C-alpha positions in Angstrom: -20.4 22.6 14.5 -18.1 20.8 16.2 -19.2 17.2 15.1 -18.4 19.0 11.5 -15.3 19.9 12.9 -14.0 17.0 14.1 -15.4 14.8 10.4 -13.0 17.3 8.3 -10.1 17.0 10.5 -10.9 13.3 10.5 -11.0 13.2 6.8 -7.8 15.7 6.5 -5.9 13.1 9.0 -7.3 10.1 7.0 -5.9 11.2 3.4 -2.5 12.4 4.6 -2.0 8.1 6.2 -3.3 6.3 2.9 -1.3 9.5 0.5 2.5 7.9 2.6 1.4 4.6 3.1 0.6 4.1 -0.6 4.2 4.1 -1.9 5.1 0.9 0.8 1.6 -0.5 -0.4 2.6 -0.3 -4.5 5.7 -1.4 -3.0 5.0 -4.7 -1.1 2.4 -5.3 -4.5 5.4 -4.8 -7.0 7.9 -7.5 -5.1 5.6 -9.7 -5.5 4.2 -10.1 -8.4 8.6 -9.9 -9.8 7.8 -12.6 -6.9 5.7 -15.2 -8.7 7.3 -14.3 -12.2 10.3 -15.9 -10.9 9.0 -18.5 -9.8 6.9 -19.4 -12.7 10.6 -18.4 -15.3 12.8 -20.0 -13.2 11.0 -22.4 -10.8 10.8 -23.2 -7.5 10.9 -19.9 -4.3 11.2 -16.9 -6.9 12.8 -14.2 -4.8 11.6 -14.8 -1.4 
């Protein structure tokens, strides 16, 4: 019984941690894409 409780707690903690980090990951990916587009359109180093 204890193993099931620990597994449920670990799953809940993992889901909450991933959902909290998702906006940061999506925002970071967006910045990389925008930087790449700026480099291709204007040349040079882009934004970063």
